[in-house]
DOPANU-69584 format. One record per residue (C-alpha): z negated, x negated, y; residue in one letter. Coordinates in steps of 0.05 Angstrom, whole numbers, plus 5000, padded with zeros to 4 digits. Each point is the difference from the previous one (the first is absolute). Example, Ala and Ser with C-alpha at 12.3 -4.5 7.8 and 13.67 -1.06 7.14 Angstrom:
! residues 2
484447544910A 501349735069S 
This chain:
! residues 523
252609743902M 506950294987S 502550304941D 505549404994H 494049535013S 496150244935E 506450094958K 501349235019K 492649824981D 500750434938A 506349694975S 496749335012N 494250194953Q 505450224950L 503649315006D 493349654990I 498550394945E 507449844969A 498249235006R 493750154965S 498649205011A 506349884960Y 504749775049P 505349774950D 502450794994H 501550115068V 503249635068A 500750135074E 506250115035E 500150105072D 492750304998G 501850444940D 496949964931V 506150014947K 498949974926L 503249334973V 502049814931D 495049634958V 499749664932K 497950444948G 502350645026A 500550604946D 504549934942E 502650685019A 501949825069A 507349834981P 501550754979Y 496150245060A 504550245058T 497649995071G 496050605013H 502250314934G 505150484976I 499450734992Q 497550314934L 500950724989D 494650324959E 503850204938E 502449274997T 493149735009S 497650484943K 506349854951R 498449235009L 492350154989L 501750354940R 503849454971K 494249465024I 495150464957D 504150034945W 500949244985N 493349765028M 494250504985M 501650154912P 499749295000L 494049835042M 495950614972C 501249694929I 497549385011L 494250195037Y 498150434943M 501149424953L 495149565047Q 494550495000Y 500350134922L 499749254990D 494449945040K 495550514965V 502049814928L 493649625005L 496150705013S 504350364937Y 498749404961S 491750025014A 499950624950V 505449764950M 495649324979G 501849465046I 492349915016L 498249984926K 506049544983D 499349465056T 491750064999G 499550235081M 493850305024N 499450515058T 499749495050A 506049574974Q 503850615001Y 499250095071S 502049335015W 506150114963A 501550535052G 497949605051S 504649354985I 506250395001F 498850095075Y 498349265007I 506549824970G 503050515052Y 495949745057L 501849214982A 507750195008F 500650575048E 501749545058Y 504549524966P 503750684972H 500950245074N 502849355029R 505249904933L 502650755015M 500749795071Q 504449404984R 503750264929L 503150654984P 494550484994I 503650364941A 501049414956K 493549695011Y 496350634981M 504850124937S 497349264976V 492250245008M 501750604962V 502949614941M 494649545006A 493850424991W 504050424952G 499849354955V 492149845018V 498550784979L 503449864928C 495749354993L 494450385014T 500550274930A 498349274970L 493949895030V 492950054960H 495249775054N 497650135070V 503449425024A 506550214976G 498450675030V 498749625067M 505949635008V 504850534985T 496850435052R 500149515052F 507249844985L 501650794995L 497450055074G 503749415016A 506050294994G 498650715021E 497649855065G 508049945021A 501250764991I 495650375050T 501749505053A 507449994990G 500150694995F 497250125064V 504749525031L 506250354970I 497850655017T 499149815072S 507949724990Q 503150604982W 496150505026Y 498650325074T 492849995022A 499350684986S 502749964933E 496149444974Q 493150314985V 503850614962F 504149474963R 493449544990S 496750674970G 506050104949I 499949234968W 492250035008F 499550634963S 503049694942F 492949704986N 498150784975G 506549964960T 496949364967A 493250354984Q 503350564968I 505349594958V 494949444985G 494650624971G 505250214957A 502649394978I 492449734985A 498750634968Y 506049994953G 499149304984V 492450134981S 501750594959R 506049714963G 497249364986L 493650404969K 505250384957T 505249424986H 496049345009P 503549395007I 498849225002A 497850015069I 494950325044A 501850605042S 498549725067W 504049384981K 505750464978F 499550335071L 500249385041F 506349764959I 504350685014I 497949995074I 501549315004G 506950004971A 501350625041V 498449665063T 503849344991A 506150394989L 499150415055Y 500049335039G 506449844980I 502950715019I 496249895072M 503649335006W 506850384988L 499350595048F 494850005045L 503449775071A 496149425039D 501850385066S 504850485036P 504349455018I 500549734929K 500950704959A 506050074958K 500150725001W 500950055070L 506849895042S 500349545065E 500050675036E 493250234966E 496549345009K 500950165080R 498150654993M 493749824959A 498449515054I 500450415049E 496350534969R 493849515002I 501449785076R 494650455027H 494849574955N 501049415050Q 499249594936Q 506849864969G 499949724926I 496849375006G 500949255022S 499849504950R 497549495057V 492249874995F 497250065073K 492149715005W 499150385070Y 500650674955Q 495149814953V 495249845056R 501550715027E 498550344935V 493149594991L 497350255069T 502850724993D 494350454993V 504450544961R 500849414946T 493049964992W 498550755011L 504750124944N 497649524953A 492450275002F 503550674983C 503049774939I 493849644978I 495650545000T 505650484968I 500849534946N 493449784984I 499150694957P 507150024981N 498849254972G 494450244956G 503050674983L 506649674972T 496849614954V 494150494976F 503550675004F 499950094929T 493249774990L 497650545054M 503350534959I 497649824933T 492549975023S 500950765015Y 500250124930G 507849914980F 502549544952D 505049475010S 505950394981E 498150605041T 498649585059S 507349725003F 501650735005L 495450175048L 502249395051S 506450435003M 498750505042P 498349455049A 507149765008G 502450775016F 495450005057T 501649325027E 507350164998I 498950675035I 495649665059T 505049415005M 506050425008L 496950635040L 495549575054I 505349495021P 504850545002Y 496050385048L 498449335036A 507449945009M 501350695014R 494350095055Y 498549325018G 493149675008N 499349654936R 493449685013T 496850645005L 503550264936W 496949404967A 493250165031A 500650674968L 502549704936S 492949565005M 496250675014I 502650324930I 497949354960G 493149955030L 499050744972L 503249844934G 494749454999I 494050425025A 501850524943L 500349504944M 492749705031A 496850655016G 501750314931L 497449394962G 494349825039R 495050444950E 504350014941N 505049444984P 504550484954T 497950595030G 505850435041G 504549524973R 506650365022I 497650035070G 499249284990Q 506849954976L 502950375056V 496349565054G 502849434961Y 508150245004Y 498250045075L 497149365013Q 504749704965I 506250295036A 498350085066A 497349335031P 506349674964S 504050445042T 496049745064A 501449274969L 506650104996L 500950235076I 495749365021A 505249544964L 505950285017S 497150015071T 502249235008V 506850184985G 499850485060T 495649755049N 501549244989T 505749655032A 503449254998G 500649814930Y 496149484997T 494050415029K 501750584949K 499949524931T 493849705028T 497350705022A 501950224928N 496349454967A 492950065039V 500850684980Q 501949874919L 494249545007I 495150405026A 502950574945Y 497949434945C 494049865031V 498050694993G 502150114929F 496849304985L 492450235025I 501550734969G 498849884931P 493749625007Q 497250585033T 500650464929F 494249564967R 495450594991D 503750364939G 500750464968P 499250535055Y 500649485066Y 495850295043Y 499349405053N 508350014990A 500350695031K 495249885057Y 504149395015V 506650405001I 497650555046I 497549405051V 506749644995M 504250595011W 496050315057F 501549285036L 507650024980S 499950725038L 497549725063C 504849474997C 504950465003F 498050365055I 499449405045V 506449794982M 503150655021Y 497149995070F 501249175010L 508150174984N 499950645039R 496949645060Y 505149435000E 505850454991N 497650445063R 499149355044R 506949714978R 503450695016D 496550025070K 501949235019L 507850214974W 499750685040E 497449565071E 505149534986A 505750515009G 500850114924C 504349384994P 504850004932P 498749504953Q 503849295003P 505950064951V 499049784932G 493149915009Q 497650424936E 502749414964F 497049445032M 494549934951D 495050145058L 492650174977T 497250695017D 495749645058K 505549595029E 504650625003N 497750465050P 505250564973Y 495550064932F 495850614989R 495550054946Y 499750484946A 493650405007L 
């Protein structure tokens, strides 16, 4: 067969993949396949010019700094608040909420789990509404709503009241991680996304530091200067009021997308869109497309990533609720447990900044996630091994293990979540995949507290953690090789076709990663 014939066959294969069984995106003219405009193209399409404008490195860096300064602080503070709000139950557990509401240990486990039932029930509606409505404004309303719910938690006096407020809190907070994954993919290049996700996700660690300090201060202060309400109620009122007020700040200052940012000029908006051209994703289409939903549900990457997130979060779900009780089981009092929880925040910040930075700098984010899981396995093995004969023996070593296993797997989790933004194209597919992954996130957190039934030392829970995280490690390795194989297959087809240029504007036609043969998966 001649070289010309081979190139023609390869080109035909590219044409077939471009159709991807969805012919409304392409048309034939004189035997050639050409891109045609379709209803539901990306909102950024009017700001995209042909094959693009040239951005010099200095201009691109200047624009990136401006985006960072206007987006990252708002996102980071909110992520700190949402995690702090979530773990208030754990702080309140050693401040008297169990006694005041008549909760037993099993009911306390369910109070941890029911948060994620609310999260689970509202996850898909959140993603669907964030596709239809201005994303930042929608999130702002959710923040204000759950701030009010936190304040109302101070009024509960029985188990039923705790369950209701925790359910509503989960329902509201379900919008935040989902929204941040979408926002990060709108503003940053594929290589930048993992580190930017690491920045805002690292404020989980900041929340542990701030939360431990606030809980210690409130507990200690109210012992010295008692007031009419319990210390745990006072804590909910303070944090709830701050959260609700921050929702108003979000409404006023967080931009919905690059093309709606008031702090960008028209020229800067075009440059911001140009920066993300090679993501092959644009910033999103408001038109819902059923075929993209079907593609999500039949994509092996969807379920592999979801299983990975579940197996990471079953341990995380238990640890989020029971970490203060685990620390007190080593023989420390409640106030000391608040202080000892704070170093976990520092280790989390370090790993969530360092490992994503290395992933951005050197690539292969999936392998860096696998390394994070190995570090987490070392931490939980240290806890299980030192506590096997004497639960309170080697408690300093057990604390070190606790700090390692809190920080590193959470870093792997953020890489798995950010993969949805980077490796999923087509906005309906992205929002649906985002919902599936965060439903998996909820399932893990929902199951997690139920594995911590053998207190105060939780031997069985530690063994469950080891098994779950080993499965997560295997998932990351499989995903790495799966995506590497697919990228090489597409590269080969493109080269055999004579390296044809991408059709003008195709990056902003809201094609899925499977429809678009020029799309490459981040490893």
